[in-house]
N, CA, C and O atoms as CSV, one atom per row, in Angstrom:
chain,resi,resn,atom,element,x,y,z
A,1,UNK,N,N,-11.103,11.591,3.685
A,1,UNK,CA,C,-11.173,10.450,4.588
A,1,UNK,C,C,-9.752,9.809,4.676
A,1,UNK,O,O,-9.130,9.538,3.649
A,2,UNK,N,N,-9.249,9.569,5.931
A,2,UNK,CA,C,-7.882,9.062,6.195
A,2,UNK,C,C,-7.776,7.699,5.537
A,2,UNK,O,O,-8.758,6.963,5.446
A,3,UNK,N,N,-6.610,7.378,5.093
A,3,UNK,CA,C,-6.408,6.033,4.588
A,3,UNK,C,C,-5.603,5.131,5.547
A,3,UNK,O,O,-4.590,5.524,6.126
A,4,UNK,N,N,-6.096,3.964,5.668
A,4,UNK,CA,C,-5.425,2.980,6.674
A,4,UNK,C,C,-4.776,2.055,5.844
A,4,UNK,O,O,-5.181,1.777,4.715
A,5,UNK,N,N,-3.627,1.498,6.451
A,5,UNK,CA,C,-2.755,0.582,5.733
A,5,UNK,C,C,-2.521,-0.548,6.710
A,5,UNK,O,O,-2.231,-0.321,7.885
A,6,UNK,N,N,-2.656,-1.856,6.180
A,6,UNK,CA,C,-2.303,-3.098,6.799
A,6,UNK,C,C,-1.206,-3.645,5.919
A,6,UNK,O,O,-1.462,-3.897,4.741
A,7,UNK,N,N,-0.001,-3.845,6.414
A,7,UNK,CA,C,1.152,-4.215,5.580
A,7,UNK,C,C,1.947,-5.397,6.171
A,7,UNK,O,O,2.278,-5.383,7.356
A,8,UNK,N,N,2.242,-6.383,5.378
A,8,UNK,CA,C,2.963,-7.533,5.590
A,8,UNK,C,C,4.475,-7.365,5.039
A,8,UNK,O,O,4.685,-7.265,3.831
A,9,UNK,N,N,5.409,-7.341,5.900
A,9,UNK,CA,C,6.880,-7.217,5.316
A,9,UNK,C,C,7.562,-8.421,5.589
A,9,UNK,O,O,7.592,-8.986,6.682
A,10,UNK,N,N,8.153,-8.820,4.460
A,10,UNK,CA,C,8.995,-10.029,4.425
A,10,UNK,C,C,10.339,-9.717,4.652
A,10,UNK,O,O,10.800,-8.980,3.780
A,11,UNK,N,N,11.132,-10.043,5.556
A,11,UNK,CA,C,12.483,-9.906,5.928
A,11,UNK,C,C,13.323,-11.132,6.089
A,11,UNK,O,O,13.372,-11.615,7.220
A,12,UNK,N,N,13.958,-11.678,5.170
A,12,UNK,CA,C,14.740,-13.010,5.371
A,12,UNK,C,C,13.898,-14.051,5.553
A,12,UNK,O,O,13.194,-14.387,4.601
A,13,UNK,N,N,13.816,-14.698,6.702
A,13,UNK,CA,C,12.926,-15.762,7.027
A,13,UNK,C,C,11.712,-15.400,7.838
A,13,UNK,O,O,10.905,-16.244,8.228
A,14,UNK,N,N,11.615,-14.117,8.075
A,14,UNK,CA,C,10.568,-13.642,8.967
A,14,UNK,C,C,9.513,-12.671,8.318
A,14,UNK,O,O,9.765,-12.087,7.264
A,15,UNK,N,N,8.381,-12.531,8.955
A,15,UNK,CA,C,7.393,-11.541,8.366
A,15,UNK,C,C,7.100,-10.690,9.563
A,15,UNK,O,O,7.336,-11.083,10.706
A,16,UNK,N,N,6.608,-9.576,9.303
A,16,UNK,CA,C,6.188,-8.679,10.311
A,16,UNK,C,C,4.942,-7.802,9.694
A,16,UNK,O,O,4.962,-7.182,8.631
A,17,UNK,N,N,3.837,-7.908,10.640
A,17,UNK,CA,C,2.621,-7.243,10.229
A,17,UNK,C,C,2.634,-5.828,10.784
A,17,UNK,O,O,3.211,-5.701,11.864
A,18,UNK,N,N,2.151,-4.850,10.291
A,18,UNK,CA,C,2.061,-3.450,10.694
A,18,UNK,C,C,0.699,-2.946,10.360
A,18,UNK,O,O,0.026,-3.355,9.414
A,19,UNK,N,N,0.330,-1.982,11.253
A,19,UNK,CA,C,-1.042,-1.525,10.971
A,19,UNK,C,C,-0.947,0.080,11.139
A,19,UNK,O,O,-0.419,0.512,12.163
A,20,UNK,N,N,-1.410,0.922,10.224
A,20,UNK,CA,C,-1.358,2.278,10.301
A,20,UNK,C,C,-2.794,2.937,10.048
A,20,UNK,O,O,-3.387,2.844,8.974
A,21,UNK,N,N,-3.259,3.585,11.125
A,21,UNK,CA,C,-4.445,4.293,10.775
A,21,UNK,C,C,-4.290,5.742,10.426
A,21,UNK,O,O,-3.767,6.524,11.220
A,22,UNK,N,N,-4.718,6.099,9.300
A,22,UNK,CA,C,-4.545,7.525,8.903
A,22,UNK,C,C,-3.139,7.911,8.872
A,22,UNK,O,O,-2.281,7.279,8.255
A,23,UNK,N,N,-2.913,9.030,9.597
A,23,UNK,CA,C,-1.458,9.699,9.701
A,23,UNK,C,C,-0.716,9.152,10.887
A,23,UNK,O,O,0.491,9.373,10.985
A,24,UNK,N,N,-1.336,8.478,11.764
A,24,UNK,CA,C,-0.773,7.943,12.922
A,24,UNK,C,C,0.503,7.048,12.697
A,24,UNK,O,O,0.616,6.450,11.627
A,25,UNK,N,N,1.380,6.949,13.588
A,25,UNK,CA,C,2.527,6.255,13.404
A,25,UNK,C,C,2.032,4.796,13.262
A,25,UNK,O,O,0.980,4.456,13.803
A,26,UNK,N,N,2.822,3.883,12.500
A,26,UNK,CA,C,2.458,2.521,12.376
A,26,UNK,C,C,2.670,1.783,13.636
A,26,UNK,O,O,3.670,2.053,14.301
A,27,UNK,N,N,1.818,0.858,14.048
A,27,UNK,CA,C,1.915,-0.153,15.206
A,27,UNK,C,C,2.467,-1.412,14.479
A,27,UNK,O,O,2.158,-1.727,13.330
A,28,UNK,N,N,3.274,-2.059,15.243
A,28,UNK,CA,C,3.861,-3.369,14.735
A,28,UNK,C,C,3.457,-4.517,15.619
A,28,UNK,O,O,3.382,-4.386,16.840
A,29,UNK,N,N,3.193,-5.664,14.982
A,29,UNK,CA,C,3.082,-7.094,15.581
A,29,UNK,C,C,4.360,-7.617,15.794
A,29,UNK,O,O,5.309,-7.132,15.179
A,30,UNK,N,N,4.527,-8.596,16.627
A,30,UNK,CA,C,5.682,-9.437,16.657
A,30,UNK,C,C,6.179,-9.997,15.482
A,30,UNK,O,O,5.412,-10.456,14.635
A,31,UNK,N,N,7.417,-10.001,15.347
A,31,UNK,CA,C,7.996,-10.707,14.133
A,31,UNK,C,C,7.721,-12.120,14.235
A,31,UNK,O,O,7.774,-12.670,15.335
A,32,UNK,N,N,7.395,-12.836,13.055
A,32,UNK,CA,C,6.906,-14.265,12.934
A,32,UNK,C,C,7.751,-14.883,11.961
A,32,UNK,O,O,7.929,-14.369,10.857
A,33,UNK,N,N,8.295,-15.986,12.320
A,33,UNK,CA,C,9.104,-16.893,11.301
A,33,UNK,C,C,8.165,-17.406,10.196
A,33,UNK,O,O,7.184,-18.108,10.440
A,34,UNK,N,N,8.532,-17.008,8.961
A,34,UNK,CA,C,7.696,-17.587,7.714
A,34,UNK,C,C,7.960,-19.121,7.592
A,34,UNK,O,O,9.004,-19.618,7.169
A,35,UNK,N,N,6.950,-19.737,7.990
A,35,UNK,CA,C,6.981,-21.151,7.716
A,35,UNK,C,C,5.904,-21.640,6.655
A,35,UNK,O,O,4.941,-22.318,7.012
A,36,UNK,N,N,6.081,-21.319,5.520
A,36,UNK,CA,C,5.194,-21.708,4.501
A,36,UNK,C,C,4.740,-23.101,4.395
A,36,UNK,O,O,5.485,-23.983,4.822
A,37,UNK,N,N,3.496,-23.431,3.828
A,37,UNK,CA,C,3.070,-24.729,3.777
A,37,UNK,C,C,3.473,-25.487,2.593
A,37,UNK,O,O,2.769,-26.428,2.224
A,38,UNK,N,N,4.643,-25.136,1.900
A,38,UNK,CA,C,4.792,-25.815,0.678
A,38,UNK,C,C,6.140,-26.601,0.787
A,38,UNK,O,O,7.245,-26.112,1.023
A,39,UNK,N,N,5.881,-27.700,0.606
A,39,UNK,CA,C,7.150,-28.813,0.483
A,39,UNK,C,C,7.554,-28.751,-1.021
A,39,UNK,O,O,6.948,-28.058,-1.838
A,40,UNK,N,N,8.628,-29.533,-1.318
A,40,UNK,CA,C,9.201,-29.245,-2.717
A,40,UNK,C,C,8.195,-29.815,-3.740
A,40,UNK,O,O,8.165,-29.319,-4.866
A,41,UNK,N,N,7.443,-30.739,-3.439
A,41,UNK,CA,C,6.405,-31.109,-4.533
A,41,UNK,C,C,5.402,-29.953,-4.712
A,41,UNK,O,O,5.108,-29.532,-5.831
A,42,UNK,N,N,4.873,-29.440,-3.544
A,42,UNK,CA,C,3.937,-28.401,-3.656
A,42,UNK,C,C,4.402,-27.155,-4.434
A,42,UNK,O,O,3.669,-26.526,-5.197
A,43,UNK,N,N,5.795,-26.833,-4.148
A,43,UNK,CA,C,6.173,-25.644,-4.795
A,43,UNK,C,C,6.285,-26.093,-6.321
A,43,UNK,O,O,5.898,-25.258,-7.139
A,44,UNK,N,N,6.714,-27.175,-6.754
A,44,UNK,CA,C,6.832,-27.632,-8.154
A,44,UNK,C,C,5.423,-27.548,-8.778
A,44,UNK,O,O,5.329,-27.078,-9.912
A,45,UNK,N,N,4.288,-27.981,-8.105
A,45,UNK,CA,C,2.997,-27.935,-8.423
A,45,UNK,C,C,2.535,-26.447,-8.695
A,45,UNK,O,O,1.964,-26.093,-9.727
A,46,UNK,N,N,2.826,-25.705,-7.737
A,46,UNK,CA,C,2.404,-24.408,-7.783
A,46,UNK,C,C,3.123,-23.553,-8.934
A,46,UNK,O,O,2.485,-22.794,-9.664
A,47,UNK,N,N,4.348,-23.723,-9.019
A,47,UNK,CA,C,5.161,-23.165,-10.148
A,47,UNK,C,C,4.600,-23.643,-11.422
A,47,UNK,O,O,4.474,-22.769,-12.280
A,48,UNK,N,N,4.229,-24.857,-11.743
A,48,UNK,CA,C,3.731,-25.372,-12.921
A,48,UNK,C,C,2.456,-24.673,-13.183
A,48,UNK,O,O,2.252,-24.177,-14.292
A,49,UNK,N,N,1.545,-24.599,-12.190
A,49,UNK,CA,C,0.315,-24.149,-12.443
A,49,UNK,C,C,0.410,-22.507,-12.761
A,49,UNK,O,O,-0.147,-22.057,-13.763
A,50,UNK,N,N,1.078,-21.728,-11.936
A,50,UNK,CA,C,1.172,-20.481,-12.306
A,50,UNK,C,C,1.948,-19.915,-13.522
A,50,UNK,O,O,1.569,-18.961,-14.200
A,51,UNK,N,N,3.052,-20.606,-13.703
A,51,UNK,CA,C,3.885,-20.264,-14.774
A,51,UNK,C,C,3.631,-20.905,-16.114
A,51,UNK,O,O,3.971,-20.312,-17.138
A,52,UNK,N,N,3.030,-22.132,-16.161
A,52,UNK,CA,C,2.774,-22.777,-17.482
A,52,UNK,C,C,1.329,-23.109,-17.704
A,52,UNK,O,O,0.820,-22.863,-18.797
A,53,UNK,N,N,0.690,-23.611,-16.807
A,53,UNK,CA,C,-0.743,-24.006,-17.092
A,53,UNK,C,C,-1.770,-22.744,-17.277
A,53,UNK,O,O,-2.803,-22.837,-17.939
A,54,UNK,N,N,-1.368,-21.606,-16.634
A,54,UNK,CA,C,-2.261,-20.541,-16.704
A,54,UNK,C,C,-2.048,-19.700,-18.071
A,54,UNK,O,O,-2.893,-18.961,-18.577
A,55,UNK,N,N,-0.806,-19.950,-18.543
A,55,UNK,CA,C,-0.553,-19.254,-19.974
A,55,UNK,C,C,-1.266,-19.878,-20.974
A,55,UNK,O,O,-1.542,-19.222,-21.978
A,56,UNK,N,N,-1.627,-21.072,-20.878
A,56,UNK,CA,C,-2.429,-21.931,-21.800
A,56,UNK,C,C,-3.324,-23.065,-21.176
A,56,UNK,O,O,-2.968,-24.242,-21.239
A,57,UNK,N,N,-4.365,-22.720,-20.639
A,57,UNK,CA,C,-5.111,-23.552,-19.718
A,57,UNK,C,C,-6.013,-24.654,-20.422
A,57,UNK,O,O,-7.123,-24.936,-19.971
A,58,UNK,N,N,-5.531,-25.205,-21.441
A,58,UNK,CA,C,-6.278,-26.080,-22.352
A,58,UNK,C,C,-5.354,-27.306,-22.441
A,58,UNK,O,O,-4.249,-27.306,-21.897
A,59,UNK,N,N,-5.803,-28.287,-23.098
A,59,UNK,CA,C,-4.932,-29.368,-23.430
A,59,UNK,C,C,-5.165,-30.588,-22.523
A,59,UNK,O,O,-6.289,-30.843,-22.092
A,60,UNK,N,N,-3.996,-31.402,-22.217
A,60,UNK,CA,C,-4.084,-32.637,-21.448
A,60,UNK,C,C,-3.980,-32.608,-20.076
A,60,UNK,O,O,-3.936,-33.656,-19.430
A,61,UNK,N,N,-3.930,-31.380,-19.493
A,61,UNK,CA,C,-3.496,-31.288,-18.004
A,61,UNK,C,C,-4.712,-30.790,-17.117
A,61,UNK,O,O,-4.476,-30.362,-15.987
A,62,UNK,N,N,-5.871,-30.832,-17.554
A,62,UNK,CA,C,-6.971,-30.329,-16.732
A,62,UNK,C,C,-7.038,-31.043,-15.397
A,62,UNK,O,O,-7.188,-30.362,-14.383
A,63,UNK,N,N,-6.945,-32.259,-15.324
A,63,UNK,CA,C,-7.004,-33.020,-14.018
A,63,UNK,C,C,-5.875,-32.572,-13.010
A,63,UNK,O,O,-6.119,-32.378,-11.819
A,64,UNK,N,N,-4.771,-32.439,-13.501
A,64,UNK,CA,C,-3.565,-31.922,-12.653
A,64,UNK,C,C,-3.854,-30.534,-12.161
A,64,UNK,O,O,-3.639,-30.199,-10.996
A,65,UNK,N,N,-4.311,-29.792,-13.014
A,65,UNK,CA,C,-4.794,-28.391,-12.581
A,65,UNK,C,C,-5.820,-28.418,-11.578
A,65,UNK,O,O,-5.668,-27.759,-10.549
A,66,UNK,N,N,-6.890,-29.140,-11.777
A,66,UNK,CA,C,-7.904,-29.183,-10.751
A,66,UNK,C,C,-7.383,-29.720,-9.340
A,66,UNK,O,O,-7.753,-29.157,-8.310
A,67,UNK,N,N,-6.670,-30.624,-9.312
A,67,UNK,CA,C,-5.954,-30.997,-8.090
A,67,UNK,C,C,-5.051,-29.954,-7.437
A,67,UNK,O,O,-4.919,-29.953,-6.213
A,68,UNK,N,N,-4.478,-29.142,-8.145
A,68,UNK,CA,C,-3.655,-28.150,-7.505
A,68,UNK,C,C,-4.676,-26.841,-7.077
A,68,UNK,O,O,-4.447,-26.140,-6.091
A,69,UNK,N,N,-5.687,-26.666,-7.871
A,69,UNK,CA,C,-6.755,-25.704,-7.530
A,69,UNK,C,C,-7.462,-25.903,-6.263
A,69,UNK,O,O,-7.911,-24.996,-5.563
A,70,UNK,N,N,-7.533,-27.320,-5.989
A,70,UNK,CA,C,-8.273,-27.793,-4.720
A,70,UNK,C,C,-7.201,-27.406,-3.384
A,70,UNK,O,O,-7.581,-27.043,-2.271
A,71,UNK,N,N,-6.051,-27.554,-3.739
A,71,UNK,CA,C,-4.976,-27.388,-2.769
A,71,UNK,C,C,-4.774,-25.884,-2.477
A,71,UNK,O,O,-4.360,-25.554,-1.365
A,72,UNK,N,N,-5.042,-24.973,-3.402
A,72,UNK,CA,C,-4.903,-23.476,-3.223
A,72,UNK,C,C,-5.732,-23.035,-2.102
A,72,UNK,O,O,-5.250,-22.117,-1.439
A,73,UNK,N,N,-6.787,-23.452,-1.772
A,73,UNK,CA,C,-7.729,-22.959,-0.639
A,73,UNK,C,C,-6.838,-23.392,0.669
A,73,UNK,O,O,-6.493,-22.590,1.538
A,74,UNK,N,N,-6.552,-24.666,0.668
A,74,UNK,CA,C,-5.864,-25.028,1.872
A,74,UNK,C,C,-4.538,-24.257,2.182
A,74,UNK,O,O,-4.270,-23.828,3.305
A,75,UNK,N,N,-3.760,-24.124,1.122
A,75,UNK,CA,C,-2.682,-23.269,1.187
A,75,UNK,C,C,-2.829,-21.855,1.884
A,75,UNK,O,O,-2.223,-21.451,2.876
A,76,UNK,N,N,-3.736,-21.233,1.160
A,76,UNK,CA,C,-4.325,-19.972,1.607
A,76,UNK,C,C,-4.688,-19.873,3.032
A,76,UNK,O,O,-4.300,-18.986,3.793
A,77,UNK,N,N,-5.456,-20.847,3.329
A,77,UNK,CA,C,-5.981,-20.903,4.749
A,77,UNK,C,C,-4.610,-21.005,5.762
A,77,UNK,O,O,-4.576,-20.408,6.839
A,78,UNK,N,N,-3.657,-21.719,5.339
A,78,UNK,CA,C,-2.622,-22.033,6.170
A,78,UNK,C,C,-1.763,-20.647,6.366
A,78,UNK,O,O,-1.349,-20.260,7.458
A,79,UNK,N,N,-1.588,-20.036,5.238
A,79,UNK,CA,C,-0.875,-18.732,5.170
A,79,UNK,C,C,-1.523,-17.738,5.955
A,79,UNK,O,O,-0.892,-16.943,6.651
A,80,UNK,N,N,-2.943,-17.760,5.852
A,80,UNK,CA,C,-3.797,-16.656,6.603
A,80,UNK,C,C,-3.389,-16.905,8.157
A,80,UNK,O,O,-2.954,-16.001,8.871
A,81,UNK,N,N,-3.575,-18.188,8.574
A,81,UNK,CA,C,-3.291,-18.649,9.935
A,81,UNK,C,C,-1.962,-18.091,10.459
A,81,UNK,O,O,-1.867,-17.500,11.534
A,82,UNK,N,N,-0.954,-18.319,9.627
A,82,UNK,CA,C,0.431,-17.959,9.983
A,82,UNK,C,C,0.483,-16.468,10.234
A,82,UNK,O,O,1.059,-16.028,11.229
A,83,UNK,N,N,-0.136,-15.648,9.311
A,83,UNK,CA,C,0.079,-14.164,9.303
A,83,UNK,C,C,-1.005,-13.573,10.334
A,83,UNK,O,O,-0.639,-12.747,11.171
A,84,UNK,N,N,-2.138,-13.937,10.277
A,84,UNK,CA,C,-3.033,-13.052,11.080
A,84,UNK,C,C,-3.682,-13.914,12.442
A,84,UNK,O,O,-4.669,-13.513,13.057
A,85,UNK,N,N,-3.002,-15.045,12.745
A,85,UNK,CA,C,-3.528,-15.605,13.961
A,85,UNK,C,C,-2.239,-15.923,14.820
A,85,UNK,O,O,-2.346,-16.604,15.840
A,86,UNK,N,N,-1.049,-15.436,14.411
A,86,UNK,CA,C,0.184,-15.722,15.050
A,86,UNK,C,C,0.360,-14.993,16.312
A,86,UNK,O,O,1.273,-15.344,17.059
A,87,UNK,N,N,-0.405,-14.026,16.633
A,87,UNK,CA,C,-0.337,-13.248,17.811
A,87,UNK,C,C,-1.564,-12.460,18.185
A,87,UNK,O,O,-2.325,-12.202,17.253
A,88,UNK,N,N,-1.890,-12.030,19.390
A,88,UNK,CA,C,-2.967,-11.220,19.564
A,88,UNK,C,C,-2.965,-9.826,18.790
A,88,UNK,O,O,-3.987,-9.356,18.290
A,89,UNK,N,N,-1.817,-9.264,18.745
A,89,UNK,CA,C,-1.561,-8.057,17.965
A,89,UNK,C,C,-1.951,-8.252,16.453
A,89,UNK,O,O,-2.630,-7.389,15.896
A,90,UNK,N,N,-1.554,-9.308,15.824
A,90,UNK,CA,C,-1.865,-9.610,14.463
A,90,UNK,C,C,-3.487,-9.720,14.289
A,90,UNK,O,O,-4.099,-9.131,13.398
A,91,UNK,N,N,-4.051,-10.506,15.210
A,91,UNK,CA,C,-5.582,-10.536,15.106
A,91,UNK,C,C,-6.096,-9.225,15.184
A,91,UNK,O,O,-6.889,-8.827,14.331
A,92,UNK,N,N,-5.706,-8.472,16.176
A,92,UNK,CA,C,-6.175,-7.030,16.348
A,92,UNK,C,C,-6.059,-6.312,15.049
A,92,UNK,O,O,-7.050,-5.708,14.639
A,93,UNK,N,N,-4.992,-6.311,14.377
A,93,UNK,CA,C,-4.736,-5.515,13.199
A,93,UNK,C,C,-5.581,-6.054,12.076
A,93,UNK,O,O,-6.030,-5.235,11.273
A,94,UNK,N,N,-5.852,-7.343,11.920
A,94,UNK,CA,C,-6.821,-7.861,10.894
A,94,UNK,C,C,-8.263,-7.407,11.224
A,94,UNK,O,O,-9.010,-6.974,10.347
A,95,UNK,N,N,-8.606,-7.514,12.453
A,95,UNK,CA,C,-9.955,-6.936,12.744
A,95,UNK,C,C,-10.113,-5.450,12.348
A,95,UNK,O,O,-11.035,-5.028,11.650
A,96,UNK,N,N,-9.102,-4.693,12.876
A,96,UNK,CA,C,-9.285,-3.312,12.624
A,96,UNK,C,C,-9.223,-2.991,11.150
A,96,UNK,O,O,-9.826,-1.982,10.782
A,97,UNK,N,N,-8.528,-3.768,10.194
A,97,UNK,CA,C,-8.525,-3.552,8.828
A,97,UNK,C,C,-9.790,-4.018,8.078
A,97,UNK,O,O,-10.215,-3.488,7.051
A,98,UNK,N,N,-10.312,-5.022,8.682
A,98,UNK,CA,C,-11.674,-5.442,7.996
A,98,UNK,C,C,-12.925,-4.939,8.563
A,98,UNK,O,O,-13.971,-5.185,7.963
A,99,UNK,N,N,-12.943,-4.218,9.724
A,99,UNK,CA,C,-14.108,-3.632,10.406
A,99,UNK,C,C,-14.636,-2.566,9.587
A,99,UNK,O,O,-13.905,-1.802,8.957
A,100,UNK,N,N,-15.999,-2.500,9.587
A,100,UNK,CA,C,-16.670,-1.376,8.847
A,100,UNK,C,C,-17.767,-1.022,9.931
A,100,UNK,O,O,-18.531,-1.837,10.448
A,101,UNK,N,N,-17.715,0.254,10.169
A,101,UNK,CA,C,-18.761,0.894,10.967
A,101,UNK,C,C,-20.108,0.858,10.228
A,101,UNK,O,O,-20.112,0.773,9.000
A,102,UNK,N,N,-21.205,0.917,10.899
A,102,UNK,CA,C,-22.461,1.119,10.217
A,102,UNK,C,C,-22.457,2.425,9.214
A,102,UNK,O,O,-23.017,2.392,8.118
A,103,UNK,N,N,-21.801,3.511,9.687
A,103,UNK,CA,C,-21.727,4.653,8.727
A,103,UNK,C,C,-20.980,4.312,7.588
A,103,UNK,O,O,-21.402,4.744,6.515
A,104,UNK,N,N,-19.886,3.581,7.590
A,104,UNK,CA,C,-19.106,3.186,6.332
A,104,UNK,C,C,-19.870,2.393,5.499
A,104,UNK,O,O,-19.829,2.611,4.288
A,105,UNK,N,N,-20.689,1.344,6.028
A,105,UNK,CA,C,-21.418,0.533,5.097
A,105,UNK,C,C,-22.533,1.197,4.473
A,105,UNK,O,O,-22.880,0.867,3.339
A,106,UNK,N,N,-23.182,2.192,5.177
A,106,UNK,CA,C,-24.285,2.955,4.509
A,106,UNK,C,C,-23.763,3.865,3.273
A,106,UNK,O,O,-24.537,4.338,2.440
A,107,UNK,N,N,-22.454,4.041,3.255
A,107,UNK,CA,C,-21.962,4.968,2.236
A,107,UNK,C,C,-21.639,4.304,0.975
A,107,UNK,O,O,-21.285,4.925,-0.028
A,108,UNK,N,N,-21.774,2.945,1.042
A,108,UNK,CA,C,-21.525,2.060,-0.337
A,108,UNK,C,C,-22.850,1.700,-1.008
A,108,UNK,O,O,-22.856,1.042,-2.048
């Protein structure tokens, strides 16, 4: 079975989405400026959560961690929108990458 590849490439302040079906040449979506949803406070919170709290998720900070965990979904949705809804080609690539034919579903 041919392998397909959906790739997000980060170059400077931009990202580019590409889709490759099997051995075919990769197809490229338009370059999009990476405008992440993280202000300085959000980056500080995310860094604390990933680098400190997850190493030792006990103690006196569960309330702070819970607040950050609630924000993770929103941040993820914003990043998804940026990457996969930035252009018609990006939407097409996402649909191709996640589409399963009835034959493929029956094989699992």
